[in-house]
N, CA, C and O of each residue as an XYZ file, in Angstrom:
600
protein
N     -30.786    -67.272   -233.479
C     -31.022    -65.804   -233.905
C     -30.788    -65.824   -235.483
O     -29.818    -66.343   -236.035
N     -31.861    -65.158   -236.124
C     -31.763    -65.045   -237.658
C     -30.730    -64.313   -238.143
O     -30.091    -63.565   -237.403
N     -30.476    -64.443   -239.357
C     -29.454    -63.577   -240.008
C     -29.862    -62.162   -239.950
O     -29.049    -61.310   -239.589
N     -31.154    -61.833   -240.306
C     -31.771    -60.505   -240.058
C     -31.360    -59.849   -238.629
O     -30.747    -58.793   -238.478
N     -31.815    -60.674   -237.669
C     -31.600    -60.176   -236.306
C     -30.011    -59.909   -235.905
O     -29.637    -59.017   -235.144
N     -29.198    -60.817   -236.540
C     -27.827    -60.603   -236.373
C     -27.318    -59.316   -236.917
O     -26.628    -58.521   -236.278
N     -27.727    -59.170   -238.195
C     -27.429    -57.962   -238.999
C     -27.857    -56.578   -238.424
O     -27.119    -55.594   -238.467
N     -29.081    -56.579   -237.893
C     -29.499    -55.232   -237.213
C     -29.547    -55.223   -235.619
O     -30.172    -54.422   -234.924
N     -28.796    -56.228   -235.212
C     -28.736    -56.138   -233.668
C     -27.978    -54.933   -233.261
O     -26.958    -54.606   -233.866
N     -28.476    -54.210   -232.181
C     -27.728    -53.277   -231.615
C     -26.890    -53.589   -230.385
O     -26.243    -52.711   -229.813
N     -26.914    -54.828   -229.998
C     -26.154    -55.399   -228.971
C     -25.337    -56.573   -229.578
O     -25.842    -57.417   -230.319
N     -24.087    -56.558   -229.218
C     -23.356    -57.549   -229.697
C     -22.024    -57.606   -229.065
O     -21.520    -56.638   -228.495
N     -21.457    -58.783   -229.181
C     -20.053    -59.089   -228.538
C     -18.978    -58.184   -229.220
O     -17.910    -57.901   -228.676
N     -19.420    -57.683   -230.668
C     -18.427    -56.939   -231.300
C     -18.518    -55.463   -230.973
O     -17.704    -54.704   -231.499
N     -19.360    -55.034   -230.219
C     -19.304    -53.658   -229.486
C     -18.040    -53.261   -228.899
O     -17.525    -52.168   -229.135
N     -17.459    -54.266   -228.023
C     -16.139    -53.860   -227.241
C     -15.046    -54.090   -228.394
O     -14.055    -53.367   -228.289
N     -15.063    -54.787   -229.242
C     -14.046    -54.840   -230.399
C     -14.176    -53.371   -231.068
O     -13.152    -52.705   -231.225
N     -15.333    -52.913   -231.428
C     -15.619    -51.794   -232.242
C     -14.884    -50.486   -231.340
O     -14.248    -49.571   -231.863
N     -15.124    -50.635   -229.953
C     -14.535    -49.570   -229.233
C     -13.099    -49.559   -229.074
O     -12.503    -48.485   -228.989
N     -12.372    -50.895   -229.017
C     -11.069    -51.032   -229.094
C     -10.448    -50.472   -230.376
O      -9.413    -49.810   -230.293
N     -11.029    -50.705   -231.556
C     -10.652    -50.216   -232.911
C     -10.669    -48.688   -232.808
O      -9.704    -48.047   -233.222
N     -11.716    -48.096   -232.280
C     -12.028    -46.734   -232.185
C     -10.906    -45.964   -231.319
O     -10.414    -44.887   -231.656
N     -10.628    -46.576   -230.324
C      -9.613    -46.030   -229.406
C      -8.204    -46.087   -229.929
O      -7.414    -45.166   -229.720
N      -7.877    -47.200   -230.632
C      -6.606    -47.238   -231.301
C      -6.536    -46.465   -232.315
O      -5.528    -45.760   -232.359
N      -7.358    -46.356   -233.235
C      -7.268    -45.471   -234.416
C      -7.397    -44.158   -234.266
O      -6.644    -43.391   -234.867
N      -8.406    -43.703   -233.412
C      -8.456    -42.066   -233.016
C      -7.207    -41.594   -232.202
O      -6.545    -40.605   -232.518
N      -6.937    -42.425   -231.082
C      -5.789    -41.922   -230.350
C      -4.594    -42.378   -230.932
O      -3.618    -41.731   -230.551
N      -4.357    -43.256   -231.709
C      -3.132    -43.624   -232.164
C      -2.794    -42.644   -233.352
O      -1.600    -42.391   -233.512
N      -3.643    -42.106   -234.142
C      -3.335    -41.210   -235.065
C      -2.972    -39.819   -234.387
O      -2.112    -39.072   -234.855
N      -3.684    -39.547   -233.274
C      -3.179    -38.243   -232.513
C      -1.814    -38.432   -232.079
O      -1.012    -37.540   -232.355
N      -1.349    -39.641   -231.324
C      -0.356    -39.677   -230.796
C       0.924    -39.768   -231.751
O       2.010    -39.271   -231.453
N       0.675    -40.437   -232.889
C       1.832    -40.520   -234.048
C       1.771    -39.322   -234.682
O       2.893    -38.931   -235.005
N       0.818    -38.537   -235.006
C       1.140    -37.486   -235.846
C       1.451    -36.156   -235.079
O       2.167    -35.321   -235.632
N       0.913    -35.909   -233.754
C       0.955    -34.834   -232.805
C       1.910    -35.032   -231.769
O       2.845    -34.265   -231.542
N       1.612    -36.252   -231.042
C       2.204    -36.514   -229.636
C       3.514    -36.752   -229.834
O       4.231    -35.984   -229.192
N       4.068    -37.525   -230.480
C       5.332    -37.873   -230.561
C       6.362    -36.698   -230.913
O       7.465    -36.595   -230.375
N       5.897    -35.889   -231.815
C       6.538    -34.639   -232.125
C       6.720    -33.785   -230.847
O       7.802    -33.284   -230.544
N       5.671    -33.664   -230.172
C       5.498    -32.814   -228.914
C       6.544    -33.331   -227.884
O       7.369    -32.594   -227.343
N       6.443    -34.508   -227.691
C       7.224    -35.184   -226.564
C       8.772    -35.275   -226.828
O       9.590    -35.051   -225.936
N       9.102    -35.602   -228.051
C      10.432    -35.687   -228.330
C      11.206    -34.767   -229.006
O      12.371    -34.963   -229.354
N      10.435    -33.560   -229.231
C      11.032    -32.366   -229.948
C      10.418    -31.160   -229.205
O      10.144    -30.114   -229.793
N      10.225    -31.344   -227.958
C       9.654    -30.321   -227.034
C      10.520    -29.046   -227.058
O       9.878    -28.009   -227.223
N      11.653    -28.942   -226.944
C      12.666    -27.986   -226.694
C      12.590    -27.089   -227.799
O      12.437    -25.880   -227.629
N      12.708    -27.719   -229.137
C      12.536    -27.046   -230.341
C      11.276    -26.337   -230.393
O      11.223    -25.123   -230.588
N      10.268    -27.066   -230.226
C       8.935    -26.497   -230.609
C       8.666    -25.205   -229.375
O       8.059    -24.176   -229.672
N       9.168    -25.435   -228.118
C       9.079    -24.351   -227.243
C      10.053    -23.111   -227.386
O       9.780    -22.064   -226.800
N      11.129    -23.224   -228.124
C      11.945    -22.119   -228.342
C      12.119    -21.760   -229.698
O      13.042    -21.007   -230.008
N      11.306    -22.232   -230.576
C      11.463    -21.713   -232.098
C      10.941    -20.180   -232.354
O       9.824    -19.831   -231.975
N      11.715    -19.420   -232.934
C      11.434    -18.239   -233.178
C      10.746    -18.059   -234.430
O       9.870    -17.197   -234.498
N      11.086    -18.889   -235.599
C      10.545    -18.789   -236.959
C       9.072    -19.383   -236.888
O       8.197    -18.859   -237.576
N       8.815    -20.341   -236.164
C       7.397    -20.848   -236.082
C       6.985    -21.150   -234.773
O       6.906    -22.302   -234.347
N       6.693    -20.031   -234.057
C       6.242    -20.310   -232.412
C       5.118    -21.124   -232.303
O       4.238    -21.119   -233.163
N       5.075    -21.973   -231.096
C       3.958    -22.931   -230.884
C       2.656    -21.643   -230.394
O       2.818    -20.685   -229.638
N       1.546    -22.012   -231.049
C       0.558    -21.214   -230.520
C       0.360    -21.083   -228.933
O       0.559    -22.028   -228.170
N      -0.051    -19.819   -228.521
C      -0.505    -19.621   -227.216
C      -2.039    -19.135   -227.284
O      -2.329    -17.940   -227.242
N      -3.020    -20.186   -227.395
C      -4.525    -20.055   -227.591
C      -5.080    -19.195   -226.385
O      -5.797    -18.212   -226.570
N      -4.700    -19.633   -225.161
C      -5.445    -18.948   -224.258
C      -4.573    -18.109   -223.196
O      -4.819    -17.969   -221.998
N      -3.502    -17.590   -223.927
C      -2.649    -16.579   -223.320
C      -2.110    -17.012   -221.918
O      -2.391    -16.282   -220.967
N      -1.380    -18.102   -221.709
C      -0.985    -18.437   -220.534
C       0.763    -18.829   -220.834
O       1.502    -19.408   -220.038
N       1.074    -18.402   -221.998
C       2.570    -18.611   -222.411
C       2.674    -19.864   -223.481
O       1.806    -20.728   -223.603
N       3.781    -19.802   -224.157
C       4.048    -20.837   -225.148
C       4.408    -22.139   -224.413
O       3.921    -23.201   -224.802
N       5.212    -22.094   -223.405
C       5.693    -23.561   -222.863
C       4.408    -24.008   -222.125
O       4.124    -25.182   -222.364
N       3.559    -23.364   -221.286
C       2.350    -23.923   -220.612
C       1.765    -24.519   -221.746
O       1.728    -25.749   -221.755
N       1.298    -23.896   -222.711
C       0.387    -24.209   -223.801
C       0.875    -25.559   -224.474
O       0.098    -26.462   -224.786
N       2.249    -25.598   -224.662
C       2.907    -26.831   -225.213
C       2.696    -27.846   -224.339
O       2.241    -28.891   -224.804
N       2.972    -27.760   -222.934
C       2.891    -28.797   -222.021
C       1.372    -29.378   -222.083
O       1.237    -30.599   -222.157
N       0.333    -28.615   -222.056
C      -0.989    -28.914   -222.114
C      -1.146    -29.859   -223.398
O      -1.573    -31.011   -223.325
N      -0.786    -29.288   -224.469
C      -0.803    -30.037   -225.707
C      -0.234    -31.264   -225.702
O      -0.865    -32.234   -226.122
N       1.036    -31.377   -225.223
C       1.753    -32.637   -224.996
C       1.040    -33.578   -224.206
O       0.905    -34.735   -224.603
N       0.497    -33.127   -222.954
C      -0.305    -34.117   -222.057
C      -1.396    -34.769   -222.892
O      -1.634    -35.977   -222.873
N      -2.062    -33.834   -223.652
C      -3.203    -34.184   -224.488
C      -2.791    -35.260   -225.633
O      -3.283    -36.385   -225.720
N      -1.845    -34.742   -226.456
C      -1.689    -35.641   -227.707
C      -0.729    -36.809   -227.488
O      -0.765    -37.817   -228.194
N       0.143    -36.631   -226.470
C       0.932    -37.819   -226.051
C       0.442    -38.724   -224.970
O       0.162    -39.896   -225.220
N       0.328    -38.197   -223.738
C       0.141    -38.968   -222.603
C      -1.316    -39.440   -222.639
O      -1.558    -40.634   -222.468
N      -2.414    -38.446   -222.882
C      -3.705    -38.883   -222.563
C      -3.963    -39.880   -224.077
O      -4.550    -40.957   -223.982
N      -3.559    -39.478   -225.145
C      -3.846    -40.403   -226.125
C      -3.259    -41.889   -226.032
O      -3.868    -42.816   -226.566
N      -2.101    -42.086   -225.366
C      -1.515    -43.291   -225.163
C      -2.436    -43.953   -223.933
O      -2.671    -45.162   -223.941
N      -2.890    -43.169   -222.982
C      -4.032    -43.825   -221.959
C      -5.273    -44.241   -222.867
O      -5.729    -45.377   -222.736
N      -5.772    -43.452   -223.682
C      -6.944    -43.893   -224.580
C      -6.641    -45.295   -225.152
O      -7.342    -46.296   -225.006
N      -5.534    -45.201   -225.795
C      -5.146    -46.527   -226.468
C      -5.153    -47.652   -225.560
O      -5.639    -48.709   -225.961
N      -4.691    -47.569   -224.421
C      -4.586    -48.610   -223.547
C      -6.031    -48.695   -222.846
O      -6.381    -49.741   -222.298
N      -6.640    -47.861   -222.872
C      -8.105    -47.990   -222.201
C      -7.924    -47.751   -220.621
O      -8.561    -48.418   -219.805
N      -7.010    -46.752   -220.250
C      -6.751    -46.451   -218.810
C      -7.258    -45.246   -218.455
O      -6.672    -44.290   -218.964
N      -8.211    -44.985   -217.705
C      -8.726    -43.505   -217.273
C      -9.323    -43.095   -218.704
O      -9.104    -41.941   -219.074
N      -9.995    -43.872   -219.467
C     -10.383    -43.577   -220.850
C     -11.254    -42.302   -220.923
O     -10.968    -41.386   -221.695
N     -12.378    -42.263   -220.058
C     -13.271    -41.134   -220.362
C     -12.566    -39.819   -219.985
O     -12.770    -38.808   -220.658
N     -11.695    -39.811   -218.865
C     -10.819    -38.512   -218.418
C      -9.931    -38.287   -219.585
O      -9.944    -37.216   -220.192
N      -9.195    -39.234   -219.892
C      -8.218    -38.836   -220.960
C      -8.805    -38.475   -222.298
O      -8.286    -37.575   -222.957
N      -9.871    -39.135   -222.737
C     -10.475    -38.728   -224.002
C     -11.162    -37.222   -223.766
O     -11.245    -36.447   -224.719
N     -11.583    -36.905   -222.619
C     -12.202    -35.606   -222.323
C     -11.041    -34.478   -222.371
O     -11.302    -33.357   -222.809
N      -9.852    -34.790   -221.941
C      -8.729    -34.004   -222.002
C      -8.222    -33.713   -223.349
O      -7.815    -32.596   -223.668
N      -8.250    -34.816   -224.207
C      -7.931    -34.677   -225.580
C      -9.084    -34.026   -226.359
O      -8.791    -33.421   -227.390
N     -10.314    -34.090   -225.981
C     -11.304    -33.578   -226.693
C     -11.452    -31.980   -226.577
O     -11.764    -31.291   -227.549
N     -11.190    -31.439   -225.256
C     -11.112    -30.214   -224.958
C      -9.893    -29.307   -225.435
O      -9.995    -28.116   -225.733
N      -8.580    -30.155   -225.463
C      -7.543    -29.622   -226.212
C      -7.768    -29.284   -227.625
O      -7.568    -28.189   -228.150
N      -8.217    -30.380   -228.187
C      -8.384    -30.208   -229.853
C      -9.437    -29.243   -229.972
O      -9.273    -28.450   -230.899
N     -10.564    -29.081   -229.225
C     -11.631    -28.086   -229.513
C     -11.056    -26.707   -229.270
O     -11.450    -25.803   -230.006
N     -10.218    -26.453   -228.376
C      -9.622    -25.090   -228.145
C      -8.592    -24.869   -229.346
O      -8.487    -23.742   -229.829
N      -7.888    -25.852   -229.794
C      -7.038    -25.639   -230.887
C      -7.898    -25.300   -232.234
O      -7.485    -24.388   -232.951
N      -8.925    -25.916   -232.550
C      -9.763    -25.759   -233.675
C     -10.484    -24.495   -233.473
O     -10.557    -23.824   -234.502
N     -10.990    -24.027   -232.523
C     -11.663    -22.779   -232.333
C     -10.475    -21.454   -232.488
O     -10.619    -20.532   -233.290
N      -9.397    -21.580   -231.622
C      -8.483    -20.521   -231.527
C      -7.197    -20.458   -232.521
O      -6.515    -19.454   -232.731
N      -7.042    -21.553   -233.000
C      -5.909    -21.671   -233.950
C      -6.336    -21.706   -235.468
O      -5.868    -21.055   -236.402
N      -7.384    -22.674   -235.462
C      -7.835    -22.936   -236.851
C      -9.052    -22.357   -237.218
O      -9.609    -22.662   -238.272
N      -9.562    -21.443   -236.330
C     -10.851    -20.599   -236.502
C     -11.905    -21.374   -237.352
O     -12.317    -21.036   -238.462
N     -12.292    -22.550   -236.584
C     -13.250    -23.293   -237.047
C     -13.264    -23.775   -238.639
O     -14.283    -24.042   -239.276
N     -12.115    -23.817   -239.055
C     -11.978    -24.016   -240.543
C     -12.373    -25.504   -240.685
O     -12.177    -26.394   -239.857
N     -12.989    -25.605   -241.936
C     -13.666    -26.720   -242.350
C     -13.706    -26.812   -243.780
O     -13.282    -27.818   -244.348
N     -14.265    -25.673   -244.507
C     -14.303    -25.499   -245.829
C     -13.347    -24.753   -246.439
O     -12.571    -24.144   -245.702
N     -13.204    -24.644   -247.809
C     -12.336    -23.584   -248.277
C     -10.792    -23.953   -248.295
O     -10.304    -25.038   -247.979
N     -10.157    -22.864   -248.713
C      -8.622    -23.087   -248.854
C      -7.877    -23.593   -247.558
O      -7.051    -24.505   -247.543
N      -8.355    -22.762   -246.341
C      -7.759    -23.127   -245.115
C      -8.425    -24.076   -244.195
O      -8.200    -24.101   -242.985
N      -9.248    -24.849   -244.808
C     -10.106    -25.911   -244.112
C      -9.250    -27.480   -244.126
O      -9.731    -28.565   -243.799
N      -8.175    -27.266   -244.498
C      -7.475    -28.834   -244.724
C      -7.503    -29.411   -243.370
O      -7.744    -30.619   -243.383
N      -7.314    -28.860   -242.129
C      -7.296    -29.719   -241.045
C      -8.782    -30.109   -240.320
O      -8.982    -30.965   -239.458
N      -9.753    -29.193   -240.960
C     -11.135    -29.319   -240.297
C     -11.788    -30.690   -240.170
O     -12.391    -31.144   -239.197
N     -11.522    -31.317   -241.471
C     -12.302    -32.722   -241.383
C     -11.752    -33.579   -240.566
O     -12.491    -34.448   -240.103
N     -10.383    -33.564   -240.191
C      -9.640    -34.453   -239.262
C     -10.093    -34.189   -237.982
O     -10.483    -35.080   -237.227
N     -10.058    -32.764   -237.636
C     -10.403    -32.420   -236.334
C     -11.833    -32.762   -235.965
O     -12.031    -33.189   -234.828
N     -12.666    -32.647   -236.648
C     -14.193    -33.112   -236.634
C     -14.286    -34.519   -236.418
O     -15.086    -34.936   -235.581
N     -13.515    -35.359   -237.117
C     -13.454    -36.772   -236.841
C     -12.725    -37.095   -235.538
O     -13.230    -38.031   -234.919
N     -11.701    -36.556   -235.010
C     -11.235    -36.667   -233.827
C     -12.105    -36.228   -232.608
O     -12.149    -36.901   -231.578
N     -12.765    -35.115   -232.771
C     -13.786    -34.649   -231.764
C     -14.796    -35.678   -231.849
O     -15.280    -36.098   -230.798
N     -15.092    -36.034   -232.711
C     -16.506    -37.301   -232.742
C     -15.850    -38.309   -232.043
O     -16.266    -38.520   -230.904
N     -14.876    -39.015   -232.473
C     -14.122    -40.203   -231.916
C     -14.100    -40.012   -230.261
O     -14.551    -40.825   -229.454
N     -13.510    -38.831   -229.973
C     -13.335    -38.774   -228.346
C     -14.445    -38.401   -227.731
O     -14.523    -38.636   -226.525
N     -15.551    -37.737   -228.412
C     -16.914    -37.590   -227.753
C     -17.551    -39.001   -227.619
O     -18.142    -39.344   -226.595
N     -17.406    -39.776   -228.673
C     -17.872    -41.117   -228.457
C     -17.296    -41.952   -227.306
O     -18.060    -42.671   -226.662
N     -16.094    -41.900   -227.037
C     -15.398    -42.506   -226.206
C     -15.865    -41.947   -224.759
O     -16.094    -42.759   -223.863
N     -15.994    -40.680   -224.556
C     -16.273    -40.009   -223.419
C     -17.645    -40.677   -222.962
O     -17.852    -41.100   -221.825
N     -18.476    -40.707   -223.928
C     -20.017    -41.420   -223.524
C     -20.018    -42.832   -223.402
O     -20.802    -43.311   -222.583
N     -19.213    -43.673   -224.128
C     -19.390    -45.086   -223.926
C     -18.352    -45.744   -223.052
O     -18.522    -46.879   -222.606
N     -17.311    -45.044   -222.819
C     -16.169    -45.812   -222.030
C     -15.410    -46.411   -223.047
O     -15.608    -46.097   -224.220
N     -14.398    -47.401   -222.667
C     -13.417    -48.038   -223.302
C     -13.778    -49.358   -223.770
O     -13.078    -49.947   -224.593
N     -14.967    -49.914   -223.227
C     -15.217    -51.299   -223.545
C     -14.560    -52.315   -222.818
O     -13.843    -51.935   -221.892
N     -14.666    -53.748   -223.079
C     -14.224    -54.611   -222.242
C     -12.675    -54.955   -222.435
O     -12.036    -55.611   -221.612
N     -12.136    -54.422   -223.646
C     -10.824    -54.846   -224.053
C      -9.894    -53.530   -223.574
O      -9.258    -52.843   -224.374
N      -9.926    -53.346   -222.381
C      -9.167    -52.165   -221.797
C      -8.540    -52.498   -220.321
O      -8.886    -53.436   -219.601
N      -7.590    -51.564   -220.049
C      -7.049    -51.736   -218.785
C      -8.386    -51.491   -217.523
O      -8.540    -52.169   -216.507
N      -9.185    -50.380   -217.956
C     -10.106    -49.962   -217.080
C     -11.145    -51.231   -216.684
O     -11.629    -51.412   -215.567
N     -11.377    -52.112   -217.950
C     -12.201    -53.294   -217.610
C     -11.506    -54.205   -216.765
O     -12.134    -54.804   -215.891
N     -10.132    -54.404   -216.942
C      -9.344    -55.267   -216.125
C      -9.488    -54.749   -214.557
O      -9.616    -55.503   -213.593
N      -9.444    -53.374   -214.509
C      -9.278    -52.945   -212.947
C     -10.859    -53.028   -212.443
O     -11.089    -53.064   -211.234
N     -11.765    -53.053   -213.255
C     -13.100    -53.201   -212.540
C     -13.621    -54.704   -212.748
O     -14.830    -54.919   -212.654
N     -12.830    -55.626   -212.996
C     -13.143    -57.099   -213.054
C     -14.135    -57.372   -214.111
O     -14.958    -58.276   -213.961
N     -14.102    -56.620   -215.199
C     -15.054    -56.970   -216.359
C     -14.322    -57.924   -217.176
O     -13.243    -57.495   -217.587
N     -14.617    -59.053   -217.500
C     -14.048    -60.163   -218.271
C     -14.327    -59.956   -219.653
O     -15.491    -59.753   -219.997
N     -13.173    -59.990   -220.694
C     -13.438    -59.789   -221.985
C     -14.467    -60.858   -222.470
O     -14.566    -61.961   -221.932
N     -15.172    -60.475   -223.453
C     -16.050    -61.489   -224.116
C     -15.280    -62.063   -225.382
O     -14.809    -61.372   -226.285
N     -15.241    -63.248   -225.304
C     -14.627    -63.907   -226.652
C     -15.663    -64.451   -227.437
O     -15.403    -65.000   -228.507
């Protein structure tokens, strides 16, 4: 294979490595920035009167926080591991989309747009993982007997 073919090839053994990097960076940022806080400071976030946790779909603060914790902590860890990746990524995608619509009001530009860029990047990353799956370097691949390409 020529250098030009290697450079512009759409199929490569590195695709699975790229999916691993995408899983770890997108879901890793979510779990470290938002998930750990929700998992280990749940009581404070659920009972804070000064800064109450948002209730965007009007089911109550605690159920909303539980859904957010499942998304940002549990599902994000599942995505990192590549276990139930498409379902976990879909759960994260929907949760982040609901937060962007109802809490951040589609913010992207202007004074209140500070979270918009990160939200769009996360939505894009999770949407990509929903469509592609986790790749060969994942628990899903081990369970379906796909052997990692080296």
